[in-house]
C-alpha positions as CSV (number, residue, x, y, z in Angstrom):
1,M,60.5,22.5,94.3
2,S,60.0,24.5,91.0
3,S,56.7,24.3,89.3
4,L,56.7,22.9,85.7
5,G,53.3,24.3,84.9
6,S,50.3,22.5,83.8
7,L,50.5,20.1,80.9
8,P,48.1,20.7,77.9
9,A,45.0,18.6,78.0
10,P,45.1,15.7,75.5
11,L,43.0,16.1,72.4
12,P,39.7,14.3,72.4
13,A,39.4,11.1,70.4
14,P,37.5,11.5,67.1
15,P,34.0,10.2,67.2
16,P,33.5,6.8,65.5
17,L,32.0,6.7,62.1
18,P,28.3,6.0,62.1
19,A,27.4,2.5,61.2
20,A,25.4,3.4,58.2
21,P,28.1,5.3,56.3
22,L,30.7,2.7,57.2
23,A,28.4,0.0,55.8
24,R,27.9,2.0,52.6
25,L,31.7,2.3,52.2
26,L,32.4,-1.4,52.8
27,G,29.4,-2.6,50.8
28,P,31.0,-2.5,47.3
29,V,34.2,-4.1,48.6
30,R,32.2,-7.0,50.1
31,A,30.2,-7.3,46.9
32,V,33.4,-7.6,44.8
33,G,34.8,-10.1,47.3
34,R,31.7,-12.3,47.2
35,A,31.7,-12.1,43.3
36,M,35.4,-13.2,43.2
37,L,34.7,-16.0,45.7
38,R,31.8,-17.3,43.6
39,L,34.0,-17.1,40.5
40,A,36.8,-19.0,42.1
41,T,34.4,-21.6,43.4
42,A,32.8,-22.1,40.0
43,T,36.2,-22.3,38.3
44,G,37.4,-24.9,40.8
45,A,34.2,-27.0,40.3
46,I,34.7,-26.9,36.5
47,V,38.3,-27.9,36.8
48,A,37.4,-30.8,39.1
49,F,34.6,-31.9,36.8
50,V,37.0,-31.9,33.8
51,R,39.5,-33.9,35.8
52,D,36.9,-36.5,36.7
53,V,35.7,-36.7,33.1
54,A,39.2,-37.2,31.9
55,V,39.6,-40.1,34.3
56,A,36.3,-41.6,33.3
57,A,37.3,-41.5,29.6
58,K,39.7,-44.4,30.3
59,E,36.6,-46.7,30.5
60,V,36.3,-47.0,26.7
61,G,34.1,-50.0,26.8
62,T,31.5,-48.0,28.8
63,W,31.2,-44.9,26.6
64,R,32.0,-46.2,23.1
65,P,28.6,-47.9,22.3
66,H,26.8,-44.6,23.0
67,V,28.9,-42.2,20.9
68,A,27.1,-43.0,17.6
69,A,23.6,-42.2,19.0
70,Q,24.9,-39.0,20.6
71,C,26.5,-38.0,17.3
72,R,23.2,-38.4,15.5
73,F,21.4,-36.3,18.0
74,L,24.0,-33.6,18.5
75,G,25.1,-33.4,14.8
76,V,22.7,-34.8,12.3
77,D,19.5,-33.6,14.0
78,S,21.1,-30.2,14.4
79,L,21.9,-29.7,10.7
80,P,18.5,-27.9,9.9
81,I,19.3,-25.3,12.6
82,G,22.8,-24.6,11.1
83,I,21.5,-24.5,7.6
84,G,18.6,-22.2,8.4
85,I,20.9,-19.8,10.3
86,A,23.5,-19.8,7.5
87,I,21.0,-19.1,4.7
88,F,19.7,-15.9,6.2
89,T,23.2,-14.9,7.4
90,G,24.6,-15.2,3.9
91,I,21.8,-13.2,2.4
92,V,22.1,-10.4,4.9
93,L,25.9,-10.3,4.6
94,A,25.8,-9.9,0.9
95,L,23.2,-7.1,1.1
96,L,25.2,-5.3,3.9
97,A,28.4,-5.6,2.0
98,S,26.8,-4.1,-1.2
99,Y,25.4,-1.3,0.9
100,S,28.7,-0.6,2.6
101,F,30.8,-0.8,-0.5
102,T,28.6,1.4,-2.7
103,N,30.9,3.7,-4.8
104,A,33.8,3.0,-2.5
105,V,35.4,-0.3,-3.4
106,P,35.0,-2.7,-6.2
107,V,31.8,-4.7,-6.1
108,Y,33.6,-8.0,-6.1
109,F,34.7,-7.4,-2.5
110,V,31.2,-8.6,-1.6
111,G,32.4,-12.1,-2.1
112,T,35.4,-11.5,0.1
113,L,33.4,-10.1,3.0
114,V,30.9,-13.0,2.8
115,E,33.6,-15.6,2.8
116,K,35.8,-14.1,5.6
117,T,32.9,-13.2,7.9
118,L,31.2,-16.5,7.6
119,T,34.2,-18.8,7.9
120,L,36.1,-16.8,10.6
121,E,33.2,-15.6,12.8
122,L,29.5,-15.8,12.1
123,A,29.1,-19.5,11.1
124,P,30.9,-20.9,14.2
125,V,29.6,-18.3,16.7
126,L,25.9,-18.1,15.5
127,T,25.6,-21.8,15.0
128,G,27.3,-22.5,18.4
129,L,24.9,-20.1,20.2
130,A,21.9,-21.8,18.6
131,L,23.2,-25.3,19.5
132,A,24.0,-24.1,23.0
133,G,20.2,-23.6,23.3
134,R,19.3,-26.9,21.7
135,V,22.0,-29.2,22.9
136,G,23.0,-27.6,26.2
137,A,19.4,-27.4,27.5
138,N,18.6,-30.9,26.3
139,I,21.6,-32.5,28.0
140,A,21.0,-30.6,31.2
141,A,17.3,-31.5,31.3
142,E,17.9,-35.1,30.4
143,L,20.7,-35.7,33.0
144,G,18.8,-33.5,35.5
145,T,15.7,-35.7,35.2
146,M,17.9,-38.8,35.7
147,R,19.5,-37.2,38.7
148,V,16.2,-36.3,40.5
149,T,14.6,-39.7,39.7
150,E,17.7,-41.5,41.1
151,Q,18.6,-43.1,37.8
152,V,22.2,-41.8,38.2
153,D,22.3,-43.5,41.6
154,A,21.1,-46.7,40.0
155,L,24.0,-46.7,37.5
156,E,26.4,-46.4,40.4
157,T,24.6,-49.4,42.1
158,L,25.1,-51.4,38.9
159,A,28.9,-50.6,39.0
160,Y,28.7,-48.1,36.1
161,D,30.6,-44.8,36.2
162,P,27.9,-42.2,35.5
163,L,30.5,-39.9,33.9
164,A,31.8,-42.6,31.6
165,Y,28.2,-43.7,30.7
166,L,26.5,-40.3,30.4
167,V,29.0,-37.5,30.0
168,V,32.0,-38.8,28.0
169,P,30.0,-39.9,24.9
170,R,28.2,-36.5,24.8
171,I,31.4,-34.5,25.0
172,I,33.1,-36.6,22.3
173,A,30.0,-36.2,20.1
174,G,30.0,-32.5,20.7
175,V,33.7,-32.2,19.7
176,L,33.2,-34.2,16.6
177,M,29.8,-32.9,15.3
178,F,29.9,-29.2,16.1
179,P,32.6,-28.8,13.4
180,L,30.4,-30.8,11.0
181,V,27.4,-28.6,11.5
182,V,29.5,-25.5,11.2
183,G,31.2,-26.7,8.1
184,V,27.8,-27.3,6.4
185,A,26.7,-23.8,7.6
186,M,29.8,-22.2,6.0
187,I,29.1,-23.8,2.6
188,T,25.4,-23.0,2.8
189,G,26.0,-19.4,3.9
190,M,28.4,-18.7,1.0
191,A,25.9,-20.3,-1.4
192,A,23.1,-18.1,-0.1
193,G,25.4,-15.0,-0.4
194,W,26.2,-16.0,-3.9
195,L,22.6,-16.4,-4.9
196,A,21.6,-13.2,-3.2
197,S,24.4,-11.3,-5.1
198,L,23.3,-12.7,-8.4
199,G,19.5,-12.3,-7.9
200,L,19.3,-9.1,-5.7
201,L,22.4,-7.1,-6.4
202,D,22.8,-7.7,-10.2
203,M,26.4,-9.0,-9.7
204,S,27.9,-11.3,-12.2
205,N,29.0,-14.8,-11.2
206,D,32.6,-13.9,-12.1
207,D,32.6,-10.9,-9.8
208,F,31.4,-12.8,-6.8
209,V,33.8,-15.8,-7.4
210,R,36.7,-13.4,-7.9
211,G,36.1,-11.8,-4.5
212,L,35.5,-15.1,-2.9
213,R,38.9,-16.4,-4.1
214,L,40.8,-13.2,-3.7
215,F,41.9,-13.6,0.0
216,F,40.7,-17.1,0.6
217,G,43.1,-19.3,2.6
218,T,42.8,-22.7,4.2
219,F,43.5,-21.1,7.5
220,D,40.0,-19.6,7.4
221,I,38.4,-23.0,7.4
222,R,40.8,-24.4,10.0
223,Y,40.2,-21.5,12.4
224,G,36.4,-21.8,12.2
225,L,36.3,-25.5,12.6
226,V,38.7,-25.5,15.6
227,K,36.6,-22.9,17.3
228,A,33.5,-25.0,16.6
229,A,35.1,-28.1,18.2
230,S,36.0,-26.0,21.3
231,F,32.4,-24.7,21.4
232,G,31.1,-28.3,21.3
233,A,33.3,-29.4,24.2
234,A,32.2,-26.4,26.3
235,V,28.5,-26.7,25.6
236,T,28.3,-30.4,26.3
237,L,30.6,-30.2,29.3
238,L,28.6,-27.4,31.0
239,G,25.3,-29.0,30.1
240,S,26.4,-32.3,31.7
241,M,27.7,-30.5,34.7
242,A,24.5,-28.6,35.2
243,G,22.4,-31.7,34.7
244,L,24.3,-33.8,37.2
245,A,24.2,-31.0,39.8
246,T,20.4,-30.8,39.7
247,R,18.5,-30.9,42.9
248,G,14.8,-30.8,43.6
249,G,12.0,-31.7,41.2
250,A,10.8,-30.2,38.0
251,Q,11.8,-26.7,39.1
252,G,15.4,-27.9,39.6
253,V,15.4,-29.4,36.1
254,G,14.2,-26.2,34.6
255,Q,16.8,-24.2,36.4
256,A,19.5,-26.6,35.3
257,A,18.5,-26.2,31.7
258,T,18.5,-22.4,31.9
259,R,21.8,-22.4,33.6
260,A,23.3,-24.7,30.9
261,V,22.1,-22.4,28.1
262,V,23.4,-19.2,29.8
263,Q,26.8,-20.7,30.7
264,G,27.2,-22.3,27.3
265,A,26.5,-19.0,25.5
266,V,29.0,-17.2,27.8
267,A,31.6,-19.9,27.3
268,I,31.2,-19.6,23.5
269,L,31.9,-15.8,23.6
270,V,34.8,-16.2,25.9
271,L,36.4,-18.9,23.7
272,D,35.7,-16.8,20.6
273,A,37.8,-14.0,22.2
274,F,40.4,-16.5,23.4
275,W,41.0,-17.9,19.9
276,A,41.1,-14.4,18.4
277,V,43.8,-13.3,20.8
278,T,45.9,-16.4,20.9
279,W,45.6,-17.6,17.2
280,L,44.3,-14.8,15.0
281,L,46.1,-11.7,16.5
282,G,49.2,-10.8,14.7
283,R,48.8,-13.5,12.0
284,T,49.9,-12.5,8.5
285,R,49.2,-14.2,5.2
């Protein structure tokens, strides 16, 4: 029998990667996965809460008596905040426009910049962010206190739907009153910019009004007010959700208020970008 010779020895298996480098490689992947899971969970919770609120809105007799009080608190009591923000914003915009346009474009464009910037962006966003702190934190703290003291459970015992009794009137008031506060802020800001232009920049009244009317369109007002209504819905919805999810004592209430403010501010910025992309982008006069 002929000899076939000796076969070559198999190559040795590569040594396994050390545990520490492998963990370092997988760490970022796991972190991204956990973040995506948290985002999906939070989105699902918000969608479910919106669905439950929409169902509760059918109980008109439960929430209708409380809308007027919430409108007064969310809207009328918030007017000083909107007016104060608008005054200083209008003055600063006029001064910045004058500085930016020096020897470059006609001075009457100061009125154009003040009008466009206030109505399209700054009045809705700055007022919305301020109200996210006042309204969102208050709603979360109020409902959170009711949750930890079992007042929400008492409503259920009395056959009241807590969403219809507590949440729906706040959301309706937010949708109705945020545009009111923003509209007053628009008017106040333009008036402040006008006074600053006359008193600090030595502009004539005709120059400012000419710039104000040059590119003015009713779309500017509609765009700002629709954004404000969406901000009001988001702030009140997230504040209510944070409040009803409160657990623990005073610490839990404080955490709920903080969470409502942060989430409300983020929602305002996201909605601001959403409206710019879906409604403002590509629009021509």
